[in-house]
N, C-alpha and C positions, 0 to 999 in steps of 0.2 A: 386822097392822100397816098394811095398806091396805084393811081390810075395808069393803065398800060404796062404795069409790071407783072411779072410771072412768079408765082410762089409755089413751091413744092412742099407738102406737109406729109411726113411719114406717120403711119398710125392715124390717119385723118378721117377714117370712116365713122368714128364714134367719139364720144366723151370730149376731153379737152381738145384733141386734135381736130374734131369736126367744128367745135366752137371757133377755133382759130381760123379754120378755112372759111367759115361763115362770115366772120368779121373782116377778113381780108377781101372776100368777095364783095361785101357791102361797100368797101372803100376802093373798089375799082380794079382790083387785081384779077388776073386770070390764074386759075387754080389747077394744080395737079395733085391729086390724092394718091399716095402710095399706101397700100395696106395688104397684109397677108391674105385677106379675104377679098378676092377680086370682085365678087358680086356686090359686096357691101361698099367697096371703093367706087364702083360705077354708079351705084344707087345714090350715094352721098354726093358724088359730083353732079349727078342729074338734078339734085334738089337745090343746087346753089344758084344764086341770082347773077351768074356770070358765065363766061366760057370756061368749061371745066372738064378734066379728064380723070378717070379712075384707073389706076394701073396696079396690077398685083406686084408686090415687092416684099421679099424677105430681106430685111436690112442687114442681116448677118452675112449675106452674099454680096460681095463687092460687085459682082456681075449684075445682080438684080438692081442694085442702086444705080449703076451705070446706065442700064436700060431705062430706068425711071427718069433720070436726068435727061437722057437722050430724047425720050418721049416729050418732055417739056420743051426742049429746044426745037424738035421737029414741028410741034403743034403751034408754038407761040413765038419762037425765035429768040427768046432770052431766058436767063435764069437770074432773077434778081434777089429772091428771098428763098432761104432753105430753113425749114423747121424740122429738127430731128426730135420727134415726139414718141416714136413707136416704143412700146415697152410691154413687159409682162411681169407677173409676180408668181413666186413659188415659195410662199412663206413657210418657215418651219424653224424650230430652234436648232442650234448647231448640232446638238446630239442626234436629232432626227433628219436634218437635211442631207440629201444625197449629193454626191459629186455632180450628178446630172443636173439637179436643181440649182446648184450654185452655178455651174457652167452655162446653163441655158439663160439665166437671168443676166449674168455678166455679158454673155455674147450679145444678146438682143440690145441691151441698154448701151453698153460701153463700145463694143465692136461696131454695133450698128450706128452709134453716134459718130464714131471715128470714120467709118465709111462715108457717111453723109457729109461730114465736115470736110474731109480731105477732097472728095470728089467734087463737091460743089464749089469749094475754094479754088480747085484748079480751073474750073470754068469761069468763075467770077474774076479771078486775077487777070485772065486774058481779056475780059470784057471791060475792065477798069473799075470793078467794084461790086459790092453786094452785101447783103446782111444774112448772117447765119444765127439762128436762134435754137439753142439746145435746152431741152427740158430735163432739169434735175428734179430734186424733191427735197423737202425739209428733212426726209430721212437721210439724205446725204450730208446734212449738216449735224444732225443730232445722233442718228443711229437708234433704231428701234428694235425691241426684242423680237426675234423671229425673222429678222430681215438682214442677216449678215450679208447675203448675196445682193440684195436690193440696195441697202445702204452703201455697200462697197462700190457698186456700179454707179450710183447716183453721185457719190463723192468724186469718183473718178471723172465723171463728165465735167465737173467744175475745173479740175486740174487739166484735163485735155483741152477744154475751151480756152483757158487762159494761156496755155502754151501755144495753141493754134492762133489765137488773137495776136500774139507777139510776132509770130511768123509772117502773117499776111496783112498786117495793119498798113504797112507802107504801100501796099498794092490797092488800098482802097476797100479791102474786104473787112467787115466788122463781125466779131464773134461774141455774142453775149448769151447769158444763161438765165432761166427762170426756175425758181424753186417754189412750186406750189406747196400749200400745206393741205389741210383737210378741204377738199373740193367735193361738192355734191354731184356725184355721178352714179350710174347704176351699180358700179363696183363698190363704192363706199357706202351707198345706202343699203347694201346687202349685209353689212357687218352687224354683229350682235348689238342690241341696244345698250348693253352695259359698256361695250368698247366705245361706242359713239359718245355716250355720256362722259366717259373718262377723257376723251379727246376735247370735248367742249369745255372742260374745266381748265384746259391749257390755253384757251384762246381768249385774249382780252376783249376782242370784239363780240365774243359770246355767240358766234354763228359760224356755220360753214360758208365757204366761198362758193361762188357759182362759176362754171366753166367760162362764161362770158367775161368774168373778172380776170381770168388768166389771159384770155384772148385779147383783151384791151392792152395789157402789158406787151404781149407779142406784137401787136399792131404798132405800139410805140417804138419797139426795137426795130421793126421792119422799115419804119418810115424815117424820113430826114429829121423828125423831131429828136432823135437820138444820135445825130450825125457825128457828135464828138464823143461817143461812148463805145468802148470795146473792152472785152475782158471783164465786164461787170456781171454781178449776180443779183437779180431782183428777187426778193422774197415776197410771195403772194400768200400770206399766211394768217391775216387778221391779227398780226402781232405775236403769234405763237413762237416761243423760243427766241425772242429778240435779245 
C-alpha cells in the first residue's frame, strides 16, 4: 500500500507514533522517526521491519524539523508522508497552570505541527504531491477540565490543518487530521482507576482503543485509498462525544 514511499513520523518512538510507524513499515514504507529522545528514536527504528532511521528532533525548532526532513531525503530520496504526532501534556486547572505549562504545550503541539506541516508541504509541492497527517485529540473537540493548554492546542491543529489543506490542495498535497479518544497507552493506563471508569461511561463501544486502531486510520490517510480527501477530521473514539 505504501511500497517505496518514505514516511516521517514525529514523536514516533513510542505509543501512537510507534504504532503508526509499525503499520507503515508493514505496508512497505521506509520510515524516519523523529523524537526528542534520540536513543529511543534509533531503537524504535531498529525494531521496524523495513529500512528506517531514528533522528533526534525537537519539533518546536524549525531548524530541527528541517534537519529531520533533510535526513529522510538524503537516506531515501523522497518525502511522501508526514505524520505530525509529537506532543506533551502539562495538565492543571487554570487557577494552578503556569504560563510556562501553557506555553510549552501549545509550542510542542501547535507550533510543532505548523513546522512539520509547512516544511513538509514545501518539499511535497515541489515533488508533485504527498500526504500530511496531523494528530489532534477529542480534547480539541470537547475540552476537558485541566486541559486548557492541551485542548486549545489540539483544537488549533484542526484549524491549522484545514487552512493548510486549502493552500496546497491544487499542488497535490493532502492534509488530514486524526482525533483519537481514549487509547490504551502507557500514559493513559497510568491514570487513576476512577478517572478511567468515568471515561468508560462516555464510550458507546465500552472499551478503550488500541494504538493500532489509530495507526490503521493513519494508513488510510497516507495511502491512495483516501486520494480525494483533504481537510477532513477522523474521530477514532469508539463513538465518544459523537
